[in-house]
C-alpha positions as CSV (number, residue, x, y, z in Angstrom):
1,M,97.0,245.6,141.0
2,P,98.6,247.1,137.9
3,A,99.5,250.7,138.2
4,L,101.2,253.2,135.8
5,S,105.0,252.8,136.0
6,L,107.0,255.9,136.9
7,I,108.3,256.1,133.3
8,S,104.7,255.8,131.9
9,L,103.5,258.5,134.3
10,I,106.4,260.8,133.3
11,S,105.6,260.2,129.6
12,I,102.0,261.2,130.2
13,V,103.0,264.3,132.0
14,L,105.5,265.3,129.3
15,M,102.9,264.7,126.6
16,L,100.4,266.8,128.5
17,L,102.8,269.6,128.9
18,T,103.2,269.9,125.2
19,G,99.6,271.0,125.0
20,N,99.0,268.6,122.1
21,A,95.4,267.5,122.0
22,H,96.3,264.1,120.6
23,A,98.9,263.6,123.4
24,R,96.2,264.7,126.0
25,Q,93.8,262.1,124.5
26,Q,96.5,259.4,124.8
27,G,97.2,260.4,128.3
28,W,93.5,260.2,129.2
29,E,93.2,256.8,127.6
30,Q,96.2,255.5,129.7
31,V,94.5,256.8,132.8
32,L,91.3,255.0,131.8
33,S,93.2,251.8,131.2
34,A,95.0,251.9,134.5
35,S,91.8,252.8,136.2
36,A,89.9,249.8,134.7
37,D,92.6,247.4,135.8
38,Y,92.8,248.8,139.3
39,S,89.0,248.8,139.6
40,A,88.6,245.3,138.3
41,A,90.9,244.1,141.1
42,T,89.1,246.1,143.8
43,Q,85.7,244.9,142.7
44,K,86.9,241.3,142.7
45,A,88.3,241.8,146.2
46,L,85.0,243.3,147.4
47,D,83.1,240.3,146.0
48,D,85.6,237.7,147.2
49,D,86.1,239.2,150.7
50,Y,82.7,240.7,151.5
51,L,80.2,239.2,149.0
52,V,79.0,242.8,148.4
53,S,76.7,241.9,145.5
54,S,75.0,239.0,147.3
55,Y,73.0,240.9,150.0
56,E,69.2,241.3,149.9
57,Y,69.2,244.9,151.0
58,W,71.4,248.0,151.1
59,D,70.8,251.3,152.8
60,L,72.6,254.6,152.4
61,D,72.7,257.2,155.2
62,Q,73.8,260.5,153.7
63,V,74.2,262.1,157.1
64,T,76.7,259.6,158.3
65,G,78.2,258.5,155.0
66,E,77.5,254.9,155.8
67,L,76.3,252.2,153.4
68,T,75.0,249.1,155.0
69,F,74.2,245.7,153.6
70,A,71.7,243.3,155.2
71,D,70.0,239.9,154.8
72,G,66.7,239.0,156.5
73,G,66.7,242.3,158.4
74,V,70.2,241.6,159.9
75,Q,73.0,244.0,159.1
76,K,76.0,242.1,157.7
77,L,78.4,244.9,156.3
78,S,79.0,248.5,157.0
79,A,81.0,250.7,154.6
80,R,82.1,254.3,154.5
81,I,81.5,256.0,151.2
82,E,82.1,259.0,149.1
83,F,79.8,260.2,146.3
84,V,81.4,260.3,142.8
85,G,78.4,261.4,140.8
86,S,75.3,260.3,139.1
87,Y,74.0,259.3,135.7
88,S,70.5,260.2,134.5
89,D,68.7,257.8,132.1
90,R,66.2,260.6,131.5
91,S,68.5,263.4,130.4
92,K,71.4,261.2,129.4
93,T,73.9,263.2,131.5
94,W,76.6,262.7,134.0
95,L,76.7,265.0,137.1
96,W,79.6,265.1,139.4
97,S,78.8,265.0,143.1
98,W,80.4,268.4,143.7
99,G,77.9,269.8,141.2
100,N,74.8,268.3,143.0
101,S,73.3,270.5,145.7
102,T,71.5,267.6,147.2
103,I,74.7,265.8,148.4
104,T,76.3,266.8,151.6
105,P,79.7,268.4,150.8
106,A,81.6,266.2,153.4
107,L,80.6,263.2,151.2
108,Y,82.5,264.3,148.1
109,K,85.4,266.3,149.5
110,R,88.0,264.1,147.8
111,M,86.5,264.7,144.4
112,D,88.3,268.0,144.5
113,V,91.5,266.0,143.9
114,L,90.1,264.8,140.6
115,R,88.9,268.2,139.6
116,S,92.4,269.6,140.3
117,L,94.1,266.9,138.3
118,G,91.6,267.5,135.5
119,A,92.3,271.2,135.4
120,K,96.1,270.6,135.6
121,H,96.1,268.1,132.7
122,Q,93.1,269.5,130.7
123,F,91.0,266.4,131.2
124,S,87.6,268.2,130.7
125,K,85.5,265.3,131.9
126,L,87.0,265.8,135.4
127,T,86.3,269.5,135.5
128,Q,82.9,270.0,133.9
129,R,80.0,269.9,136.4
130,S,77.7,268.0,134.0
131,W,77.9,266.7,130.4
132,T,76.0,264.5,127.9
133,A,77.0,260.9,128.7
134,Q,76.2,257.3,128.4
135,L,76.0,255.0,131.5
136,S,79.4,253.5,130.6
137,E,80.9,256.9,131.1
138,G,79.5,257.0,134.6
139,W,81.4,253.8,135.2
140,E,84.5,255.3,133.7
141,M,84.4,258.3,136.0
142,A,83.9,256.0,139.0
143,T,86.8,253.8,138.0
144,V,89.0,256.9,137.5
145,A,88.0,258.2,141.0
146,N,88.6,254.7,142.5
147,Y,92.0,254.5,141.0
148,L,93.3,258.0,141.6
149,L,92.0,258.0,145.2
150,K,93.0,254.4,145.9
151,T,89.7,253.4,147.4
152,K,88.4,249.9,148.1
153,G,85.9,249.8,145.2
154,I,82.7,251.1,143.6
155,Y,79.1,250.6,144.4
156,R,76.3,251.8,142.1
157,V,72.9,252.4,143.5
158,P,69.7,253.0,141.5
159,F,67.5,255.9,141.9
160,E,64.2,256.9,140.1
161,T,65.8,258.1,136.9
162,G,69.3,256.6,136.9
163,F,72.2,255.6,139.1
164,V,74.5,257.1,141.7
165,F,78.1,256.0,141.8
166,L,79.8,255.7,145.2
167,L,83.3,254.9,146.3
168,I,83.8,252.5,149.2
169,T,86.6,254.0,151.3
170,D,86.4,251.5,154.2
171,I,84.3,248.3,154.8
172,R,83.9,245.9,157.6
173,K,81.8,242.9,158.5
174,V,79.3,243.6,161.3
175,Q,79.5,241.2,164.2
176,P,76.1,239.7,165.3
177,E,75.0,240.8,168.8
């Protein structure tokens, strides 16, 4: 899985330290590119190893942080998740999980890492609770979170007016009883 080289990362940090808006934008674009590459690889692994997109049903338990997948009423996979955020088709906005009072704080605790990096490097999309967005930007935020937190992949679930983006932090096949 491609990652930023140490020299590239140092270059980004040096550009960001100059306070130059253009340099900051270039740094953000490099993070997006590395995130897209990493996430493409993790998504492929989820599909190849676990066939995540092939199951009839999924269920999310916000109390336990467990996402399960089933066919014919039989559970096949169990995954641990963290909430990234949500995109609303109605309001055309992105909302970070840490800004959503309906999500249990334990299920977004690592998003603070992203917020801290956003503050440090002046990446406003990582620090603003909510902002006007397109669905593609929801995917971008999920890929950045997946990359920076080195998780196993992303799962997007629909809700009445949009989508919730989740990170899969651990996944296993469920053995039949």
